[in-house]
mmJSON file of the N, C-alpha and C atoms, coordinates in Angstrom:
{"data_MODEL":{"atom_site":{
"group_PDB":["ATOM","ATOM","ATOM","ATOM","ATOM","ATOM","ATOM","ATOM","ATOM","ATOM","ATOM","ATOM","ATOM","ATOM","ATOM","ATOM","ATOM","ATOM","ATOM","ATOM","ATOM","ATOM","ATOM","ATOM","ATOM","ATOM","ATOM","ATOM","ATOM","ATOM","ATOM","ATOM","ATOM","ATOM","ATOM","ATOM","ATOM","ATOM","ATOM","ATOM","ATOM","ATOM","ATOM","ATOM","ATOM","ATOM","ATOM","ATOM","ATOM","ATOM","ATOM","ATOM","ATOM","ATOM","ATOM","ATOM","ATOM","ATOM","ATOM","ATOM","ATOM","ATOM","ATOM","ATOM","ATOM","ATOM","ATOM","ATOM","ATOM","ATOM","ATOM","ATOM","ATOM","ATOM","ATOM","ATOM","ATOM","ATOM","ATOM","ATOM","ATOM","ATOM","ATOM","ATOM","ATOM","ATOM","ATOM","ATOM","ATOM","ATOM","ATOM","ATOM","ATOM","ATOM","ATOM","ATOM","ATOM","ATOM","ATOM","ATOM","ATOM","ATOM","ATOM","ATOM","ATOM","ATOM","ATOM","ATOM","ATOM","ATOM","ATOM","ATOM","ATOM","ATOM","ATOM","ATOM","ATOM","ATOM","ATOM","ATOM","ATOM","ATOM","ATOM","ATOM","ATOM","ATOM","ATOM","ATOM","ATOM","ATOM","ATOM","ATOM","ATOM","ATOM","ATOM","ATOM","ATOM","ATOM","ATOM","ATOM","ATOM","ATOM","ATOM","ATOM","ATOM","ATOM","ATOM","ATOM","ATOM","ATOM","ATOM","ATOM","ATOM","ATOM","ATOM","ATOM","ATOM","ATOM","ATOM","ATOM","ATOM","ATOM","ATOM","ATOM","ATOM","ATOM","ATOM","ATOM","ATOM","ATOM","ATOM","ATOM","ATOM","ATOM","ATOM","ATOM","ATOM","ATOM","ATOM","ATOM","ATOM","ATOM","ATOM","ATOM","ATOM","ATOM","ATOM","ATOM","ATOM","ATOM","ATOM","ATOM","ATOM","ATOM","ATOM","ATOM","ATOM","ATOM","ATOM","ATOM","ATOM","ATOM","ATOM","ATOM","ATOM","ATOM","ATOM","ATOM","ATOM","ATOM","ATOM","ATOM","ATOM","ATOM","ATOM","ATOM","ATOM","ATOM","ATOM","ATOM","ATOM","ATOM","ATOM","ATOM","ATOM","ATOM","ATOM","ATOM","ATOM","ATOM","ATOM"],
"id":[1,2,3,4,5,6,7,8,9,10,11,12,13,14,15,16,17,18,19,20,21,22,23,24,25,26,27,28,29,30,31,32,33,34,35,36,37,38,39,40,41,42,43,44,45,46,47,48,49,50,51,52,53,54,55,56,57,58,59,60,61,62,63,64,65,66,67,68,69,70,71,72,73,74,75,76,77,78,79,80,81,82,83,84,85,86,87,88,89,90,91,92,93,94,95,96,97,98,99,100,101,102,103,104,105,106,107,108,109,110,111,112,113,114,115,116,117,118,119,120,121,122,123,124,125,126,127,128,129,130,131,132,133,134,135,136,137,138,139,140,141,142,143,144,145,146,147,148,149,150,151,152,153,154,155,156,157,158,159,160,161,162,163,164,165,166,167,168,169,170,171,172,173,174,175,176,177,178,179,180,181,182,183,184,185,186,187,188,189,190,191,192,193,194,195,196,197,198,199,200,201,202,203,204,205,206,207,208,209,210,211,212,213,214,215,216,217,218,219,220,221,222,223,224,225,226,227,228,229,230,231],
"type_symbol":["N","C","C","N","C","C","N","C","C","N","C","C","N","C","C","N","C","C","N","C","C","N","C","C","N","C","C","N","C","C","N","C","C","N","C","C","N","C","C","N","C","C","N","C","C","N","C","C","N","C","C","N","C","C","N","C","C","N","C","C","N","C","C","N","C","C","N","C","C","N","C","C","N","C","C","N","C","C","N","C","C","N","C","C","N","C","C","N","C","C","N","C","C","N","C","C","N","C","C","N","C","C","N","C","C","N","C","C","N","C","C","N","C","C","N","C","C","N","C","C","N","C","C","N","C","C","N","C","C","N","C","C","N","C","C","N","C","C","N","C","C","N","C","C","N","C","C","N","C","C","N","C","C","N","C","C","N","C","C","N","C","C","N","C","C","N","C","C","N","C","C","N","C","C","N","C","C","N","C","C","N","C","C","N","C","C","N","C","C","N","C","C","N","C","C","N","C","C","N","C","C","N","C","C","N","C","C","N","C","C","N","C","C","N","C","C","N","C","C","N","C","C","N","C","C","N","C","C","N","C","C"],
"label_atom_id":["N","CA","C","N","CA","C","N","CA","C","N","CA","C","N","CA","C","N","CA","C","N","CA","C","N","CA","C","N","CA","C","N","CA","C","N","CA","C","N","CA","C","N","CA","C","N","CA","C","N","CA","C","N","CA","C","N","CA","C","N","CA","C","N","CA","C","N","CA","C","N","CA","C","N","CA","C","N","CA","C","N","CA","C","N","CA","C","N","CA","C","N","CA","C","N","CA","C","N","CA","C","N","CA","C","N","CA","C","N","CA","C","N","CA","C","N","CA","C","N","CA","C","N","CA","C","N","CA","C","N","CA","C","N","CA","C","N","CA","C","N","CA","C","N","CA","C","N","CA","C","N","CA","C","N","CA","C","N","CA","C","N","CA","C","N","CA","C","N","CA","C","N","CA","C","N","CA","C","N","CA","C","N","CA","C","N","CA","C","N","CA","C","N","CA","C","N","CA","C","N","CA","C","N","CA","C","N","CA","C","N","CA","C","N","CA","C","N","CA","C","N","CA","C","N","CA","C","N","CA","C","N","CA","C","N","CA","C","N","CA","C","N","CA","C","N","CA","C","N","CA","C","N","CA","C","N","CA","C","N","CA","C","N","CA","C","N","CA","C"],
"label_alt_id":[null,null,null,null,null,null,null,null,null,null,null,null,null,null,null,null,null,null,null,null,null,null,null,null,null,null,null,null,null,null,null,null,null,null,null,null,null,null,null,null,null,null,null,null,null,null,null,null,null,null,null,null,null,null,null,null,null,null,null,null,null,null,null,null,null,null,null,null,null,null,null,null,null,null,null,null,null,null,null,null,null,null,null,null,null,null,null,null,null,null,null,null,null,null,null,null,null,null,null,null,null,null,null,null,null,null,null,null,null,null,null,null,null,null,null,null,null,null,null,null,null,null,null,null,null,null,null,null,null,null,null,null,null,null,null,null,null,null,null,null,null,null,null,null,null,null,null,null,null,null,null,null,null,null,null,null,null,null,null,null,null,null,null,null,null,null,null,null,null,null,null,null,null,null,null,null,null,null,null,null,null,null,null,null,null,null,null,null,null,null,null,null,null,null,null,null,null,null,null,null,null,null,null,null,null,null,null,null,null,null,null,null,null,null,null,null,null,null,null,null,null,null,null,null,null,null,null,null,null,null,null],
"label_comp_id":["MET","MET","MET","ILE","ILE","ILE","LYS","LYS","LYS","LYS","LYS","LYS","ILE","ILE","ILE","GLU","GLU","GLU","ILE","ILE","ILE","ILE","ILE","ILE","ASP","ASP","ASP","ILE","ILE","ILE","ILE","ILE","ILE","ASP","ASP","ASP","SER","SER","SER","VAL","VAL","VAL","LYS","LYS","LYS","ILE","ILE","ILE","GLY","GLY","GLY","ASN","ASN","ASN","LYS","LYS","LYS","PRO","PRO","PRO","VAL","VAL","VAL","ASN","ASN","ASN","GLU","GLU","GLU","SER","SER","SER","LEU","LEU","LEU","ASN","ASN","ASN","LEU","LEU","LEU","ILE","ILE","ILE","GLY","GLY","GLY","ASP","ASP","ASP","GLY","GLY","GLY","ILE","ILE","ILE","LEU","LEU","LEU","ASP","ASP","ASP","SER","SER","SER","PHE","PHE","PHE","SER","SER","SER","ILE","ILE","ILE","LEU","LEU","LEU","VAL","VAL","VAL","PHE","PHE","PHE","VAL","VAL","VAL","ALA","ALA","ALA","GLU","GLU","GLU","LEU","LEU","LEU","ASN","ASN","ASN","SER","SER","SER","LYS","LYS","LYS","TYR","TYR","TYR","GLY","GLY","GLY","TYR","TYR","TYR","ASN","ASN","ASN","ILE","ILE","ILE","SER","SER","SER","LEU","LEU","LEU","ASP","ASP","ASP","GLN","GLN","GLN","ASN","ASN","ASN","VAL","VAL","VAL","ASN","ASN","ASN","THR","THR","THR","ILE","ILE","ILE","PHE","PHE","PHE","MET","MET","MET","SER","SER","SER","VAL","VAL","VAL","ASP","ASP","ASP","SER","SER","SER","ILE","ILE","ILE","TYR","TYR","TYR","ASP","ASP","ASP","TYR","TYR","TYR","ILE","ILE","ILE","LEU","LEU","LEU","SER","SER","SER","GLN","GLN","GLN","VAL","VAL","VAL"],
"label_asym_id":["A","A","A","A","A","A","A","A","A","A","A","A","A","A","A","A","A","A","A","A","A","A","A","A","A","A","A","A","A","A","A","A","A","A","A","A","A","A","A","A","A","A","A","A","A","A","A","A","A","A","A","A","A","A","A","A","A","A","A","A","A","A","A","A","A","A","A","A","A","A","A","A","A","A","A","A","A","A","A","A","A","A","A","A","A","A","A","A","A","A","A","A","A","A","A","A","A","A","A","A","A","A","A","A","A","A","A","A","A","A","A","A","A","A","A","A","A","A","A","A","A","A","A","A","A","A","A","A","A","A","A","A","A","A","A","A","A","A","A","A","A","A","A","A","A","A","A","A","A","A","A","A","A","A","A","A","A","A","A","A","A","A","A","A","A","A","A","A","A","A","A","A","A","A","A","A","A","A","A","A","A","A","A","A","A","A","A","A","A","A","A","A","A","A","A","A","A","A","A","A","A","A","A","A","A","A","A","A","A","A","A","A","A","A","A","A","A","A","A","A","A","A","A","A","A","A","A","A","A","A","A"],
"label_entity_id":["1","1","1","1","1","1","1","1","1","1","1","1","1","1","1","1","1","1","1","1","1","1","1","1","1","1","1","1","1","1","1","1","1","1","1","1","1","1","1","1","1","1","1","1","1","1","1","1","1","1","1","1","1","1","1","1","1","1","1","1","1","1","1","1","1","1","1","1","1","1","1","1","1","1","1","1","1","1","1","1","1","1","1","1","1","1","1","1","1","1","1","1","1","1","1","1","1","1","1","1","1","1","1","1","1","1","1","1","1","1","1","1","1","1","1","1","1","1","1","1","1","1","1","1","1","1","1","1","1","1","1","1","1","1","1","1","1","1","1","1","1","1","1","1","1","1","1","1","1","1","1","1","1","1","1","1","1","1","1","1","1","1","1","1","1","1","1","1","1","1","1","1","1","1","1","1","1","1","1","1","1","1","1","1","1","1","1","1","1","1","1","1","1","1","1","1","1","1","1","1","1","1","1","1","1","1","1","1","1","1","1","1","1","1","1","1","1","1","1","1","1","1","1","1","1","1","1","1","1","1","1"],
"label_seq_id":[1,1,1,2,2,2,3,3,3,4,4,4,5,5,5,6,6,6,7,7,7,8,8,8,9,9,9,10,10,10,11,11,11,12,12,12,13,13,13,14,14,14,15,15,15,16,16,16,17,17,17,18,18,18,19,19,19,20,20,20,21,21,21,22,22,22,23,23,23,24,24,24,25,25,25,26,26,26,27,27,27,28,28,28,29,29,29,30,30,30,31,31,31,32,32,32,33,33,33,34,34,34,35,35,35,36,36,36,37,37,37,38,38,38,39,39,39,40,40,40,41,41,41,42,42,42,43,43,43,44,44,44,45,45,45,46,46,46,47,47,47,48,48,48,49,49,49,50,50,50,51,51,51,52,52,52,53,53,53,54,54,54,55,55,55,56,56,56,57,57,57,58,58,58,59,59,59,60,60,60,61,61,61,62,62,62,63,63,63,64,64,64,65,65,65,66,66,66,67,67,67,68,68,68,69,69,69,70,70,70,71,71,71,72,72,72,73,73,73,74,74,74,75,75,75,76,76,76,77,77,77],
"pdbx_PDB_ins_code":[null,null,null,null,null,null,null,null,null,null,null,null,null,null,null,null,null,null,null,null,null,null,null,null,null,null,null,null,null,null,null,null,null,null,null,null,null,null,null,null,null,null,null,null,null,null,null,null,null,null,null,null,null,null,null,null,null,null,null,null,null,null,null,null,null,null,null,null,null,null,null,null,null,null,null,null,null,null,null,null,null,null,null,null,null,null,null,null,null,null,null,null,null,null,null,null,null,null,null,null,null,null,null,null,null,null,null,null,null,null,null,null,null,null,null,null,null,null,null,null,null,null,null,null,null,null,null,null,null,null,null,null,null,null,null,null,null,null,null,null,null,null,null,null,null,null,null,null,null,null,null,null,null,null,null,null,null,null,null,null,null,null,null,null,null,null,null,null,null,null,null,null,null,null,null,null,null,null,null,null,null,null,null,null,null,null,null,null,null,null,null,null,null,null,null,null,null,null,null,null,null,null,null,null,null,null,null,null,null,null,null,null,null,null,null,null,null,null,null,null,null,null,null,null,null,null,null,null,null,null,null],
"Cartn_x":[108.802,109.69,111.115,112.039,113.451,113.967,114.896,115.538,116.951,117.487,118.841,119.868,119.699,120.653,120.67,119.525,119.466,120.204,120.129,120.901,122.388,122.772,124.18,124.649,123.816,124.18,124.441,123.6,123.822,125.11,125.314,126.546,127.763,127.707,128.825,129.127,128.104,128.319,128.868,128.749,129.197,130.319,130.66,131.599,133.026,133.808,135.227,135.972,136.9,137.722,137.041,137.68,137.226,136.733,136.643,136.215,134.785,134.549,133.193,132.231,131.008,129.985,129.114,128.846,127.874,126.921,125.916,124.842,125.266,126.309,126.669,127.944,128.595,129.813,129.515,130.402,130.252,130.685,129.724,129.996,130.807,130.528,131.269,132.568,132.485,133.66,134.748,134.353,135.328,135.729,135.275,135.7,135.077,133.957,133.268,132.525,131.888,131.157,131.725,131.822,132.167,131.01,131.148,130.029,129.585,130.515,130.141,129.428,129.957,129.317,127.94,127.74,126.409,125.439,125.885,125.027,124.645,125.611,125.331,124.384,124.596,123.705,122.27,122.082,120.753,120.094,120.857,120.318,119.919,120.76,120.454,119.219,119.146,118.01,116.713,116.751,115.572,115.215,116.21,115.983,115.426,115.998,115.612,114.37,114.202,113.153,112.161,112.442,111.536,111.621,112.635,112.828,113.745,113.451,114.288,114.796,116.086,116.688,117.059,116.485,116.773,118.163,118.991,120.339,120.355,119.155,119.037,119.01,118.745,118.723,120.155,120.32,121.639,122.248,123.013,123.584,124.468,125.232,126.12,125.339,124.169,123.339,122.674,122.122,121.432,122.397,123.582,124.534,125.58,125.272,126.191,126.364,125.27,125.327,124.201,124.255,123.159,121.878,121.98,120.813,120.2,121.038,120.502,119.859,120.407,119.776,118.421,118.399,117.164,116.107,116.5,115.56,115.03,115.885,115.456,114.421,114.692,113.754,112.404,112.438,111.193,110.404,111.107,110.422,109.788,110.187,109.687,108.52,108.271,107.165,105.913],
"Cartn_y":[163.015,162.153,162.688,161.816,162.194,162.62,163.535,163.997,163.423,163.364,162.825,163.63,164.943,165.77,165.405,164.976,164.555,163.232,162.349,161.102,161.422,162.336,162.746,163.344,164.149,164.746,163.682,162.655,161.568,160.832,160.53,159.842,160.674,161.984,162.858,162.789,162.563,162.522,161.181,160.121,158.794,158.204,158.86,158.285,158.186,157.412,157.253,158.216,158.986,159.866,161.169,161.885,163.222,163.345,162.238,162.279,162.815,163.8,164.335,163.279,163.319,162.356,162.981,162.208,162.633,161.472,161.694,160.722,159.412,159.413,158.202,157.524,158.074,157.497,156.111,155.141,153.809,153.862,153.922,154.18,153.082,151.843,150.739,150.494,150.421,150.143,151.189,152.45,153.529,153.781,152.911,153.001,154.143,154.65,155.731,155.17,154.024,153.371,151.981,151.638,150.277,149.737,148.549,147.935,148.767,149.35,150.165,151.439,152.125,153.366,153.096,151.924,151.559,151.39,150.735,150.586,151.943,152.85,154.186,154.929,154.804,155.421,154.944,153.633,153.063,153.594,153.687,154.213,155.677,156.481,157.903,158.067,157.292,157.354,157.041,156.026,155.642,156.692,157.216,158.207,159.512,160.002,161.295,161.248,160.15,160.111,158.957,158.033,156.912,155.81,155.871,154.824,153.753,152.519,151.423,150.642,150.413,149.567,148.256,147.187,145.869,145.432,145.107,144.656,143.186,142.571,141.216,141.234,142.406,142.571,142.584,142.73,142.796,144.179,144.302,145.582,146.177,145.348,145.865,146.512,146.005,146.595,147.876,147.839,149.016,150.18,149.923,150.985,151.22,150.82,151.046,152.545,153.309,154.741,155.468,156.775,157.575,157.243,157.123,156.782,155.448,154.451,153.132,153.154,153.926,154.074,154.756,155.838,156.592,155.702,154.968,154.07,153.001,152.473,151.451,152.051,153.223,153.864,154.097,154.61,154.843,153.553,152.45,151.179,150.617,151.145,150.646,151.454,152.633,153.471,153.317],
"Cartn_z":[60.935,60.168,60.241,60.449,60.537,59.157,59.166,57.935,57.864,56.648,56.473,57.258,57.34,58.073,59.55,60.074,61.475,61.676,60.701,60.748,60.706,59.833,59.742,61.063,61.703,62.993,64.049,64.089,65.052,64.713,63.441,63.032,63.424,63.189,63.568,65.063,65.872,67.32,67.803,66.991,67.433,66.577,65.49,64.514,65.048,64.321,64.587,63.664,64.212,63.385,63.021,62.105,61.726,60.299,59.582,58.184,58.097,57.216,57.066,56.52,56.998,56.589,55.512,54.451,53.442,53.183,52.369,52.189,51.535,50.744,50.01,50.509,51.516,52.079,52.651,52.412,52.983,54.446,55.341,56.751,57.425,57.11,57.714,56.954,55.644,54.81,54.939,55.149,55.29,56.742,57.653,59.048,59.844,59.376,60.092,61.298,61.124,62.197,62.46,63.736,64.131,64.968,65.52,66.231,67.435,68.165,69.322,68.889,67.881,67.436,66.837,66.244,65.74,66.903,67.972,69.155,69.737,69.822,70.347,69.404,68.094,67.111,67.31,67.424,67.586,68.864,69.942,71.202,71.058,70.407,70.181,69.301,68.24,67.321,68.063,68.895,69.652,70.694,71.374,72.418,71.863,70.777,70.22,69.348,68.593,67.579,67.732,68.639,68.851,67.813,66.937,65.93,66.496,66.14,66.596,65.394,65.366,64.332,64.992,64.513,65.058,64.614,65.57,65.229,64.832,64.797,64.273,62.745,62.182,60.729,60.195,58.898,58.288,58.526,59.588,60.011,58.92,58.238,57.193,56.056,55.754,54.706,55.187,56.388,56.933,57.101,57.628,57.95,56.864,55.643,54.541,54.27,54.364,54.063,54.793,54.786,55.331,54.572,53.259,52.442,52.849,53.109,53.465,54.854,55.782,57.097,56.94,56.186,55.957,55.296,54.273,53.579,54.518,55.384,56.338,57.295,57.826,58.745,58.051,56.821,56.082,55.886,55.681,55.455,56.734,57.883,59.163,59.724,59.152,59.693,58.88],
"occupancy":[1.0,1.0,1.0,1.0,1.0,1.0,1.0,1.0,1.0,1.0,1.0,1.0,1.0,1.0,1.0,1.0,1.0,1.0,1.0,1.0,1.0,1.0,1.0,1.0,1.0,1.0,1.0,1.0,1.0,1.0,1.0,1.0,1.0,1.0,1.0,1.0,1.0,1.0,1.0,1.0,1.0,1.0,1.0,1.0,1.0,1.0,1.0,1.0,1.0,1.0,1.0,1.0,1.0,1.0,1.0,1.0,1.0,1.0,1.0,1.0,1.0,1.0,1.0,1.0,1.0,1.0,1.0,1.0,1.0,1.0,1.0,1.0,1.0,1.0,1.0,1.0,1.0,1.0,1.0,1.0,1.0,1.0,1.0,1.0,1.0,1.0,1.0,1.0,1.0,1.0,1.0,1.0,1.0,1.0,1.0,1.0,1.0,1.0,1.0,1.0,1.0,1.0,1.0,1.0,1.0,1.0,1.0,1.0,1.0,1.0,1.0,1.0,1.0,1.0,1.0,1.0,1.0,1.0,1.0,1.0,1.0,1.0,1.0,1.0,1.0,1.0,1.0,1.0,1.0,1.0,1.0,1.0,1.0,1.0,1.0,1.0,1.0,1.0,1.0,1.0,1.0,1.0,1.0,1.0,1.0,1.0,1.0,1.0,1.0,1.0,1.0,1.0,1.0,1.0,1.0,1.0,1.0,1.0,1.0,1.0,1.0,1.0,1.0,1.0,1.0,1.0,1.0,1.0,1.0,1.0,1.0,1.0,1.0,1.0,1.0,1.0,1.0,1.0,1.0,1.0,1.0,1.0,1.0,1.0,1.0,1.0,1.0,1.0,1.0,1.0,1.0,1.0,1.0,1.0,1.0,1.0,1.0,1.0,1.0,1.0,1.0,1.0,1.0,1.0,1.0,1.0,1.0,1.0,1.0,1.0,1.0,1.0,1.0,1.0,1.0,1.0,1.0,1.0,1.0,1.0,1.0,1.0,1.0,1.0,1.0,1.0,1.0,1.0,1.0,1.0,1.0],
"B_iso_or_equiv":[0.0,0.0,0.0,0.0,0.0,0.0,0.0,0.0,0.0,0.0,0.0,0.0,0.0,0.0,0.0,0.0,0.0,0.0,0.0,0.0,0.0,0.0,0.0,0.0,0.0,0.0,0.0,0.0,0.0,0.0,0.0,0.0,0.0,0.0,0.0,0.0,0.0,0.0,0.0,0.0,0.0,0.0,0.0,0.0,0.0,0.0,0.0,0.0,0.0,0.0,0.0,0.0,0.0,0.0,0.0,0.0,0.0,0.0,0.0,0.0,0.0,0.0,0.0,0.0,0.0,0.0,0.0,0.0,0.0,0.0,0.0,0.0,0.0,0.0,0.0,0.0,0.0,0.0,0.0,0.0,0.0,0.0,0.0,0.0,0.0,0.0,0.0,0.0,0.0,0.0,0.0,0.0,0.0,0.0,0.0,0.0,0.0,0.0,0.0,0.0,0.0,0.0,0.0,0.0,0.0,0.0,0.0,0.0,0.0,0.0,0.0,0.0,0.0,0.0,0.0,0.0,0.0,0.0,0.0,0.0,0.0,0.0,0.0,0.0,0.0,0.0,0.0,0.0,0.0,0.0,0.0,0.0,0.0,0.0,0.0,0.0,0.0,0.0,0.0,0.0,0.0,0.0,0.0,0.0,0.0,0.0,0.0,0.0,0.0,0.0,0.0,0.0,0.0,0.0,0.0,0.0,0.0,0.0,0.0,0.0,0.0,0.0,0.0,0.0,0.0,0.0,0.0,0.0,0.0,0.0,0.0,0.0,0.0,0.0,0.0,0.0,0.0,0.0,0.0,0.0,0.0,0.0,0.0,0.0,0.0,0.0,0.0,0.0,0.0,0.0,0.0,0.0,0.0,0.0,0.0,0.0,0.0,0.0,0.0,0.0,0.0,0.0,0.0,0.0,0.0,0.0,0.0,0.0,0.0,0.0,0.0,0.0,0.0,0.0,0.0,0.0,0.0,0.0,0.0,0.0,0.0,0.0,0.0,0.0,0.0,0.0,0.0,0.0,0.0,0.0,0.0],
"pdbx_formal_charge":[null,null,null,null,null,null,null,null,null,null,null,null,null,null,null,null,null,null,null,null,null,null,null,null,null,null,null,null,null,null,null,null,null,null,null,null,null,null,null,null,null,null,null,null,null,null,null,null,null,null,null,null,null,null,null,null,null,null,null,null,null,null,null,null,null,null,null,null,null,null,null,null,null,null,null,null,null,null,null,null,null,null,null,null,null,null,null,null,null,null,null,null,null,null,null,null,null,null,null,null,null,null,null,null,null,null,null,null,null,null,null,null,null,null,null,null,null,null,null,null,null,null,null,null,null,null,null,null,null,null,null,null,null,null,null,null,null,null,null,null,null,null,null,null,null,null,null,null,null,null,null,null,null,null,null,null,null,null,null,null,null,null,null,null,null,null,null,null,null,null,null,null,null,null,null,null,null,null,null,null,null,null,null,null,null,null,null,null,null,null,null,null,null,null,null,null,null,null,null,null,null,null,null,null,null,null,null,null,null,null,null,null,null,null,null,null,null,null,null,null,null,null,null,null,null,null,null,null,null,null,null],
"auth_seq_id":[1,1,1,2,2,2,3,3,3,4,4,4,5,5,5,6,6,6,7,7,7,8,8,8,9,9,9,10,10,10,11,11,11,12,12,12,13,13,13,14,14,14,15,15,15,16,16,16,17,17,17,18,18,18,19,19,19,20,20,20,21,21,21,22,22,22,23,23,23,24,24,24,25,25,25,26,26,26,27,27,27,28,28,28,29,29,29,30,30,30,31,31,31,32,32,32,33,33,33,34,34,34,35,35,35,36,36,36,37,37,37,38,38,38,39,39,39,40,40,40,41,41,41,42,42,42,43,43,43,44,44,44,45,45,45,46,46,46,47,47,47,48,48,48,49,49,49,50,50,50,51,51,51,52,52,52,53,53,53,54,54,54,55,55,55,56,56,56,57,57,57,58,58,58,59,59,59,60,60,60,61,61,61,62,62,62,63,63,63,64,64,64,65,65,65,66,66,66,67,67,67,68,68,68,69,69,69,70,70,70,71,71,71,72,72,72,73,73,73,74,74,74,75,75,75,76,76,76,77,77,77],
"auth_comp_id":["MET","MET","MET","ILE","ILE","ILE","LYS","LYS","LYS","LYS","LYS","LYS","ILE","ILE","ILE","GLU","GLU","GLU","ILE","ILE","ILE","ILE","ILE","ILE","ASP","ASP","ASP","ILE","ILE","ILE","ILE","ILE","ILE","ASP","ASP","ASP","SER","SER","SER","VAL","VAL","VAL","LYS","LYS","LYS","ILE","ILE","ILE","GLY","GLY","GLY","ASN","ASN","ASN","LYS","LYS","LYS","PRO","PRO","PRO","VAL","VAL","VAL","ASN","ASN","ASN","GLU","GLU","GLU","SER","SER","SER","LEU","LEU","LEU","ASN","ASN","ASN","LEU","LEU","LEU","ILE","ILE","ILE","GLY","GLY","GLY","ASP","ASP","ASP","GLY","GLY","GLY","ILE","ILE","ILE","LEU","LEU","LEU","ASP","ASP","ASP","SER","SER","SER","PHE","PHE","PHE","SER","SER","SER","ILE","ILE","ILE","LEU","LEU","LEU","VAL","VAL","VAL","PHE","PHE","PHE","VAL","VAL","VAL","ALA","ALA","ALA","GLU","GLU","GLU","LEU","LEU","LEU","ASN","ASN","ASN","SER","SER","SER","LYS","LYS","LYS","TYR","TYR","TYR","GLY","GLY","GLY","TYR","TYR","TYR","ASN","ASN","ASN","ILE","ILE","ILE","SER","SER","SER","LEU","LEU","LEU","ASP","ASP","ASP","GLN","GLN","GLN","ASN","ASN","ASN","VAL","VAL","VAL","ASN","ASN","ASN","THR","THR","THR","ILE","ILE","ILE","PHE","PHE","PHE","MET","MET","MET","SER","SER","SER","VAL","VAL","VAL","ASP","ASP","ASP","SER","SER","SER","ILE","ILE","ILE","TYR","TYR","TYR","ASP","ASP","ASP","TYR","TYR","TYR","ILE","ILE","ILE","LEU","LEU","LEU","SER","SER","SER","GLN","GLN","GLN","VAL","VAL","VAL"],
"auth_asym_id":["A","A","A","A","A","A","A","A","A","A","A","A","A","A","A","A","A","A","A","A","A","A","A","A","A","A","A","A","A","A","A","A","A","A","A","A","A","A","A","A","A","A","A","A","A","A","A","A","A","A","A","A","A","A","A","A","A","A","A","A","A","A","A","A","A","A","A","A","A","A","A","A","A","A","A","A","A","A","A","A","A","A","A","A","A","A","A","A","A","A","A","A","A","A","A","A","A","A","A","A","A","A","A","A","A","A","A","A","A","A","A","A","A","A","A","A","A","A","A","A","A","A","A","A","A","A","A","A","A","A","A","A","A","A","A","A","A","A","A","A","A","A","A","A","A","A","A","A","A","A","A","A","A","A","A","A","A","A","A","A","A","A","A","A","A","A","A","A","A","A","A","A","A","A","A","A","A","A","A","A","A","A","A","A","A","A","A","A","A","A","A","A","A","A","A","A","A","A","A","A","A","A","A","A","A","A","A","A","A","A","A","A","A","A","A","A","A","A","A","A","A","A","A","A","A","A","A","A","A","A","A"],
"auth_atom_id":["N","CA","C","N","CA","C","N","CA","C","N","CA","C","N","CA","C","N","CA","C","N","CA","C","N","CA","C","N","CA","C","N","CA","C","N","CA","C","N","CA","C","N","CA","C","N","CA","C","N","CA","C","N","CA","C","N","CA","C","N","CA","C","N","CA","C","N","CA","C","N","CA","C","N","CA","C","N","CA","C","N","CA","C","N","CA","C","N","CA","C","N","CA","C","N","CA","C","N","CA","C","N","CA","C","N","CA","C","N","CA","C","N","CA","C","N","CA","C","N","CA","C","N","CA","C","N","CA","C","N","CA","C","N","CA","C","N","CA","C","N","CA","C","N","CA","C","N","CA","C","N","CA","C","N","CA","C","N","CA","C","N","CA","C","N","CA","C","N","CA","C","N","CA","C","N","CA","C","N","CA","C","N","CA","C","N","CA","C","N","CA","C","N","CA","C","N","CA","C","N","CA","C","N","CA","C","N","CA","C","N","CA","C","N","CA","C","N","CA","C","N","CA","C","N","CA","C","N","CA","C","N","CA","C","N","CA","C","N","CA","C","N","CA","C","N","CA","C","N","CA","C","N","CA","C","N","CA","C","N","CA","C","N","CA","C","N","CA","C"],
"pdbx_PDB_model_num":[1,1,1,1,1,1,1,1,1,1,1,1,1,1,1,1,1,1,1,1,1,1,1,1,1,1,1,1,1,1,1,1,1,1,1,1,1,1,1,1,1,1,1,1,1,1,1,1,1,1,1,1,1,1,1,1,1,1,1,1,1,1,1,1,1,1,1,1,1,1,1,1,1,1,1,1,1,1,1,1,1,1,1,1,1,1,1,1,1,1,1,1,1,1,1,1,1,1,1,1,1,1,1,1,1,1,1,1,1,1,1,1,1,1,1,1,1,1,1,1,1,1,1,1,1,1,1,1,1,1,1,1,1,1,1,1,1,1,1,1,1,1,1,1,1,1,1,1,1,1,1,1,1,1,1,1,1,1,1,1,1,1,1,1,1,1,1,1,1,1,1,1,1,1,1,1,1,1,1,1,1,1,1,1,1,1,1,1,1,1,1,1,1,1,1,1,1,1,1,1,1,1,1,1,1,1,1,1,1,1,1,1,1,1,1,1,1,1,1,1,1,1,1,1,1,1,1,1,1,1,1]
}}}
């Protein structure tokens, strides 16, 4: 099972800018992730951990925070 710190590590590798990432930061609203970085995140998540996030879902809700990504992944396994 993936840990939140592993999600943060992936976000750190694909994010925009230098703002530190924490579990409750609004990733889209605060400009940490954009559409391209979300695509790269999804590819990394799938490659490293075998999890897939469907981009047909409500991306803004899923990628609101580290917590929301983690909760979404837990709901899919």
